[in-house]
C-alpha positions as CSV (number, residue, x, y, z in Angstrom):
1,X,77.8,-18.9,-10.2
2,X,79.6,-16.6,-7.7
3,X,77.8,-14.6,-5.0
4,X,79.6,-12.0,-2.9
5,X,78.1,-11.1,0.5
6,X,79.3,-7.8,1.8
7,X,78.7,-5.4,4.7
8,X,78.2,-1.8,3.6
9,X,77.7,0.6,6.4
10,X,76.4,-2.2,8.7
11,X,73.9,-3.4,6.0
12,X,74.1,-6.7,4.1
13,X,74.5,-6.4,0.4
14,X,74.7,-9.3,-2.0
15,X,76.4,-9.0,-5.4
16,X,76.9,-11.2,-8.4
17,X,80.6,-11.3,-9.5
18,X,80.1,-9.2,-12.6
19,X,78.1,-6.6,-10.6
20,X,80.7,-6.4,-7.9
21,X,83.5,-5.9,-10.4
22,X,81.7,-3.2,-12.2
23,X,81.2,-1.2,-8.9
24,X,84.4,-2.3,-7.1
25,X,86.1,1.1,-7.4
26,X,83.1,2.9,-5.9
27,X,82.6,0.4,-3.2
28,X,86.2,-0.2,-2.2
29,X,86.3,2.4,0.6
30,X,83.0,1.4,2.3
31,X,82.6,-2.3,1.5
32,X,83.6,-5.1,3.8
33,X,83.5,-8.4,2.0
34,X,82.4,-11.2,4.3
35,X,81.8,-14.2,2.1
36,X,82.4,-15.3,-1.5
37,X,80.3,-18.3,-2.3
38,X,81.4,-20.1,-5.6
39,X,79.0,-22.7,-7.0
40,X,80.3,-24.7,-9.9
41,X,82.7,-21.9,-10.8
42,X,84.3,-21.7,-14.2
43,X,88.1,-21.4,-14.7
44,X,87.5,-17.7,-15.5
45,X,85.6,-17.2,-12.3
46,X,88.3,-18.8,-10.2
47,X,91.1,-16.8,-11.9
48,X,89.1,-13.5,-11.4
49,X,88.5,-14.1,-7.7
50,X,92.1,-15.2,-7.2
51,X,93.4,-12.0,-8.9
52,X,90.9,-9.6,-7.4
53,X,91.3,-10.8,-3.8
54,X,94.8,-12.3,-4.0
55,X,93.6,-15.8,-3.0
56,X,95.3,-19.0,-3.9
57,X,93.0,-21.9,-4.6
58,X,93.9,-25.6,-4.2
59,X,94.0,-27.8,-7.2
60,X,91.3,-30.4,-7.9
61,X,93.7,-33.2,-6.9
62,X,94.4,-31.5,-3.5
63,X,90.7,-31.2,-2.8
64,X,90.3,-35.0,-3.2
65,X,93.2,-36.0,-1.0
66,X,92.2,-37.7,2.3
67,X,95.3,-37.0,4.3
68,X,94.8,-34.4,7.0
69,X,97.7,-32.4,5.6
70,X,95.7,-32.1,2.4
71,X,92.3,-31.6,4.1
72,X,93.6,-28.7,6.3
73,X,96.6,-26.5,6.0
74,X,97.4,-23.1,7.5
75,X,99.9,-20.5,6.3
76,X,100.8,-17.1,7.4
77,X,98.2,-15.7,4.9
78,X,95.2,-18.0,5.2
79,X,93.5,-21.3,6.3
80,X,92.5,-23.7,3.6
81,X,90.0,-26.5,4.4
82,X,88.7,-29.4,2.2
83,X,85.7,-30.9,4.1
84,X,83.3,-33.7,3.3
85,X,79.6,-32.8,3.1
86,X,77.2,-35.7,3.1
87,X,74.8,-36.0,0.1
88,X,71.7,-38.2,0.2
89,X,70.0,-38.2,-3.2
90,X,67.5,-41.0,-3.1
91,X,69.4,-44.3,-3.1
92,X,72.7,-42.5,-3.9
93,X,74.7,-41.6,-0.8
94,X,78.2,-40.1,-1.0
95,X,80.4,-37.4,0.4
96,X,81.0,-34.2,-1.6
97,X,84.2,-32.2,-1.0
98,X,83.7,-28.4,-0.2
99,X,86.6,-26.1,-0.1
100,X,86.9,-23.3,2.5
101,X,89.5,-20.5,2.4
102,X,89.6,-18.1,5.3
103,X,91.9,-15.1,4.6
104,X,91.9,-11.9,6.6
105,X,88.5,-12.7,8.0
106,X,87.1,-13.2,4.4
107,X,85.6,-16.6,3.8
108,X,85.7,-18.1,0.3
109,X,83.7,-21.3,-0.4
110,X,83.9,-23.4,-3.5
111,X,81.5,-26.3,-4.2
112,X,80.0,-28.0,-7.2
113,X,76.4,-28.5,-6.3
114,X,73.6,-26.8,-4.2
115,X,73.7,-27.8,-0.6
116,X,71.0,-27.3,2.0
117,X,73.5,-26.1,4.6
118,X,74.5,-23.1,2.6
119,X,70.9,-22.2,1.8
120,X,70.2,-22.2,5.6
121,X,73.3,-20.0,6.2
122,X,72.2,-17.5,3.6
123,X,68.7,-17.3,5.2
124,X,70.4,-16.7,8.6
125,X,72.8,-14.1,7.2
126,X,69.9,-12.2,5.5
127,X,67.7,-12.3,8.6
128,X,70.4,-11.6,11.2
129,X,73.4,-10.0,9.5
130,X,74.7,-8.4,12.8
131,X,75.5,-11.9,14.1
132,X,78.2,-12.5,11.4
133,X,81.0,-10.0,12.1
134,X,83.3,-11.6,9.6
135,X,84.0,-14.7,7.6
136,X,85.0,-16.8,10.5
137,X,81.5,-16.5,12.0
138,X,80.0,-17.8,8.7
139,X,82.5,-20.7,8.7
140,X,81.5,-21.6,12.3
141,X,77.7,-21.4,11.4
142,X,78.1,-23.6,8.3
143,X,79.9,-26.3,10.3
144,X,77.4,-26.1,13.1
145,X,74.5,-26.4,10.7
146,X,76.1,-29.3,8.9
147,X,76.7,-31.2,12.2
148,X,73.1,-30.6,13.2
149,X,72.0,-32.0,9.9
150,X,74.2,-35.1,10.3
151,X,72.7,-35.6,13.8
152,X,69.2,-35.6,12.2
153,X,70.3,-38.1,9.6
154,X,71.7,-40.4,12.2
155,X,68.6,-40.2,14.4
156,X,66.4,-41.0,11.3
157,X,68.7,-43.9,10.5
158,X,68.4,-45.2,14.1
159,X,64.6,-45.1,13.8
160,X,64.8,-47.1,10.6
161,X,67.0,-49.7,12.2
162,X,64.6,-50.0,15.1
163,X,61.7,-50.4,12.6
164,X,63.6,-53.1,10.7
165,X,64.2,-55.0,13.9
166,X,60.5,-54.9,14.8
167,X,59.6,-56.2,11.3
168,X,62.1,-59.0,11.8
169,X,60.6,-59.9,15.2
170,X,57.1,-60.0,13.7
171,X,58.4,-62.0,10.7
172,X,56.8,-59.3,8.5
173,X,59.7,-59.1,5.9
174,X,61.7,-61.4,3.7
175,X,65.3,-62.2,4.7
176,X,66.5,-61.0,1.3
177,X,64.7,-57.6,1.8
178,X,66.3,-57.3,5.2
179,X,69.7,-57.8,3.8
180,X,69.0,-55.2,1.1
181,X,68.0,-52.7,3.9
182,X,71.0,-53.5,5.9
183,X,73.3,-52.9,2.9
184,X,71.7,-49.5,2.3
185,X,71.8,-48.5,6.0
186,X,75.4,-49.6,6.4
187,X,76.4,-47.6,3.3
188,X,74.6,-44.5,4.7
189,X,76.1,-45.0,8.2
190,X,79.6,-45.4,6.7
191,X,79.4,-42.2,4.8
192,X,78.1,-40.3,7.8
193,X,80.9,-41.7,9.9
194,X,83.5,-40.7,7.3
195,X,82.0,-37.2,7.2
196,X,82.0,-36.9,11.0
197,X,85.6,-38.1,11.3
198,X,86.6,-35.6,8.7
199,X,84.9,-32.8,10.8
200,X,86.6,-34.1,13.9
201,X,90.0,-33.8,12.4
202,X,89.4,-30.4,10.9
203,X,87.8,-28.9,14.0
204,X,90.7,-30.2,16.1
205,X,93.1,-28.4,13.7
206,X,91.0,-25.2,13.8
207,X,91.2,-25.2,17.6
208,X,95.0,-25.1,17.4
209,X,94.9,-22.1,15.0
210,X,96.0,-18.6,16.1
211,X,93.9,-16.9,13.4
212,X,90.5,-17.6,15.1
213,X,89.0,-15.5,17.8
214,X,88.4,-17.1,21.2
215,X,84.6,-16.9,20.8
216,X,84.8,-18.8,17.5
217,X,87.0,-21.4,19.2
218,X,84.4,-21.8,21.9
219,X,81.8,-22.6,19.3
220,X,84.1,-25.3,17.7
221,X,84.8,-26.8,21.2
222,X,81.1,-27.4,21.6
223,X,80.9,-28.8,18.0
224,X,83.7,-31.3,18.5
225,X,81.9,-32.7,21.6
226,X,78.8,-33.1,19.5
227,X,80.9,-34.8,16.7
228,X,82.4,-37.2,19.1
229,X,79.0,-38.2,20.4
230,X,77.7,-38.7,16.9
231,X,80.7,-40.9,16.0
232,X,79.9,-43.1,19.0
233,X,76.2,-43.1,17.9
234,X,77.3,-44.2,14.4
235,X,79.3,-47.1,15.9
236,X,76.3,-48.1,17.9
237,X,74.2,-48.2,14.7
238,X,76.8,-50.5,13.2
239,X,76.6,-52.8,16.2
240,X,72.8,-52.9,15.9
241,X,72.9,-53.7,12.2
242,X,75.5,-56.5,12.8
243,X,73.1,-57.9,15.4
244,X,70.2,-57.9,13.0
245,X,72.4,-59.4,10.2
246,X,73.5,-62.2,12.5
247,X,69.9,-63.0,13.4
248,X,69.0,-63.1,9.7
249,X,71.9,-65.3,8.8
250,X,71.0,-67.6,11.7
251,X,67.4,-67.9,10.3
252,X,68.8,-68.6,6.8
253,X,71.1,-71.4,8.2
254,X,68.2,-73.0,10.1
255,X,66.1,-73.0,6.9
256,X,69.0,-74.4,4.9
257,X,69.5,-77.1,7.4
258,X,65.8,-78.0,7.2
259,X,66.0,-78.3,3.4
260,X,69.2,-80.3,3.6
261,X,67.5,-82.6,6.1
262,X,64.5,-83.1,3.8
263,X,66.8,-83.9,0.8
264,X,68.7,-86.3,2.9
265,X,65.5,-88.2,4.0
266,X,64.3,-88.3,0.4
267,X,67.6,-89.7,-0.8
268,X,67.6,-92.3,1.9
269,X,64.0,-93.3,1.0
270,X,64.7,-93.8,-2.7
271,X,68.2,-95.2,-2.4
272,X,67.1,-98.9,-1.7
273,X,64.6,-98.9,-4.7
274,X,67.2,-97.3,-6.9
275,X,69.8,-99.9,-5.8
276,X,67.4,-102.7,-6.6
277,X,66.5,-101.2,-10.0
278,X,70.2,-100.7,-10.8
279,X,71.0,-104.4,-10.0
280,X,68.2,-106.0,-12.0
281,X,68.0,-103.2,-14.6
282,X,64.3,-103.8,-15.0
283,X,65.2,-106.4,-17.6
284,X,62.4,-108.9,-17.0
285,X,60.8,-111.3,-19.6
286,X,57.3,-110.2,-18.7
287,X,57.3,-106.4,-18.8
288,X,53.6,-105.2,-19.4
289,X,54.6,-101.7,-20.5
290,X,56.7,-103.0,-23.3
291,X,53.5,-103.9,-25.1
292,X,51.9,-100.5,-24.9
293,X,51.7,-98.6,-28.1
294,X,52.5,-95.3,-26.4
295,X,54.8,-96.6,-23.7
296,X,57.8,-94.7,-25.0
297,X,56.0,-91.4,-25.0
298,X,54.5,-92.1,-21.6
299,X,57.9,-92.8,-20.2
300,X,59.0,-89.3,-21.4
301,X,55.9,-87.8,-19.7
302,X,56.7,-89.6,-16.5
303,X,60.3,-88.4,-16.6
304,X,59.3,-84.7,-17.2
305,X,56.6,-84.8,-14.5
306,X,59.0,-86.4,-12.0
307,X,61.5,-83.6,-12.7
308,X,59.0,-80.7,-12.6
309,X,56.9,-81.8,-9.7
310,X,59.7,-81.6,-7.0
311,X,60.6,-78.2,-8.2
312,X,57.1,-76.9,-7.9
313,X,56.8,-78.5,-4.4
314,X,60.1,-76.9,-3.3
315,X,59.1,-73.5,-4.6
316,X,55.7,-73.7,-2.8
317,X,57.6,-74.6,0.4
318,X,60.0,-71.6,-0.4
319,X,63.0,-73.9,-0.3
320,X,64.2,-72.6,-3.6
């Protein structure tokens, strides 16, 4: 799906790709294309946009590269950006790459799923079209909204970590459950940090560009300060989770030491009788049980009970 956002006589008009191409000749003199948003575009869509607007799209391999030279590059003609956008879908947390191309104040975005940030940008564009003079303003608003959303996620994660610590203090949660929570929170925090570091590098590169107006650069200067603060906050969350994990591992070690101590005492208690039984082999002339009709079966029952009973006791004590 491809949507084209245009300014026609100071009024916002949104076209589908096919609709725009049909009316392109009539609109060409009056239309000012601000933004082309491509959602899961087909090869034909990409080729059509590339030919109609003389835009060169990066390859799929280039969009997945992590080096800054592949995440951001600027030519005499345009600026191309491949930026991480955090996706939180239930338990699944990952970074989705979104491509931005800014050429002659026209912004082209290419993504392969719906993103809340872009929906918010469309609402703002529809309600206040005069704010967005060209594609660079839209680019600035998308990054600003994404950073605000990352800040909300980090704040929510921080609250969850605080709640986990309270449960740990109140002994209201199992150690295994705590470790599961820590794994999930660290995975989320890692992806947030990766996304923020990516934004930090891209915004730093944008501030060096000569293609952006000073008012847009001022917006990015504020953003990079926010990003730096959020990166520090993410590091603080890592430190807090490490602290909780160390406490949990300390509790586990204490419990293991208690169990080992009990096993050691039991072994010491039964070692002398076992030694005596091993020496004499219970081979006595007068052995009453040898005359029992069901003595052999009872011995099996005693062996099975003696094996099962300790297991049940250890499970009840939560040692196993």
